[in-house]
N, C-alpha and C positions, 0 to 999 in steps of 0.2 A: 891565974887562968887555969882552968881544969883541962886535962888532956884525956878525957874519957872517950872510948869508942862506943858509938850508939847505933843501933839498928832501929829503923822505923818501918812500920807496917801500915799500908793503906788497906784497911779491911773492906772486903766486899763478899757477898754471898757466893759469887762464882769465881772470883779472882782476888788474890791478895798481893798487892805490890810490896816490894821490899827495897830499902835503901840503906846505905851505910854512911856514916859521917863521923867526923872528928870534932869534938867540942872545942878544941883549941883553935881551929880554923873557922869553925862555924859553917862549914860546907859539907855537902853530901853528894853522893852519886848513886844512880840506880844500880840495884843488884839483880833482881829477878822478879818475875811475876809467877805466883804459885796458883795453880788451879785449886778451886774449892768446891765442895759439894754442900750447898745450903749453909755456907759459912764455915765448913769444916775443911781445913787443908790436909794435905798429906803430911802428917806430923813428922815423918822421917825426913822430909825435905826441910821442914822448919828446923829440926834438930841439926841437920847438916849445916845450915847457915849459921846457927848459933855456935856450933863447935868450931867452924872455920874462922869466924870473926871474933868470937869470945867477947861479946859486948858487955860493957859495964852497966848499960841501961838499954831497955827496949821502950820505944815510944809507939803507941798505937793511936792512929787517927780516930777521933770520935765524931761520927757523922751526926750533925745537928741540923735542924731546919734553920733557915736564915734568921728567924726571930729568936734562935737560941733554944727552942724547945726540942725535946727528943722525938725521934721517929722510931718505927719498929726495928730498923737495922741498928739503932744506937745500942739497944740491949744486947744484940748479937755481937757487936764490937766489944762491949764490956765483957761478955762471956769469953770471947777469944782472948782478951787481955788477961783475964783471970786464969784461963787454961795455960797460957804461956808461963805465967808465974808458978802455977801449981805443978805443971809437968817438968819444967826446966829450972825452977828456982831463981829465975832472973827477976831483977827489979823492973817493974813496968810503970810507965807514966802514960796517962791519957792526954791527948791534945786535940783541941777543937780543929777540925779539918775543913770547915766551911770554905768553899771556893777552891780547894786544892786541885780538884780535877779540872776545873775551868782554867786555872793558871797553868797547870801541866800541859793541857792541850794547846794552849796559846803558845807556850814556849816550844813545844815539839813542832807545831806548825811553822813557827818562825824559823826554826833551824832545819826543818826537813820537808816542809810541805805536807800535803794531806797523806802521803804514803807513810809518814812517820807516826800517824795516829792509830796504829794497831793497838788493840786492847792491852796487851802485855806491856807495851812501851808506856802507855798512858798510866797504867796502875803503878809501875815502878817510878815513873816521873812524879806521880802524885805523892808517893812516899818521900821523895826528895823534897818536895814542897812542904810537906808536913814537918819533916825533920828540920829544914832550914828555918821554918816559921817557929818551931820550938826553940831552936838556938837563939833566934832574935828575941823571943820572949824571955829567955834566961839571961840575956845580956852578954851572950858569948861573942 
């Protein structure tokens, strides 16, 4: 069993959710939601997260259409992943994120009602869903 620390990002053009997880447990928890301007985050805040948690891997959710085809934001998510690797030298994996937001909203509503559905909470919870889905796919 691997014991890597992994950060996941739920990419969005206005907000990017972040979650942290441990591969050995296969679980994740929300970290933050970072504001973005047309898909570009405050890189200093991203760097602060990476320095604080020192992940062994970064997983970026890849937004695809339900039929698996790419959409315009898919290329922006790939660009974000490439920039993470280029700027910070971290290993990056892309992971299909279809339905992560729906699942995150459902979980947040179940635990906190409609008041829990603010944008930042949903984005960070979506990053948790992405990471735990990635763990499941890896057999963690």
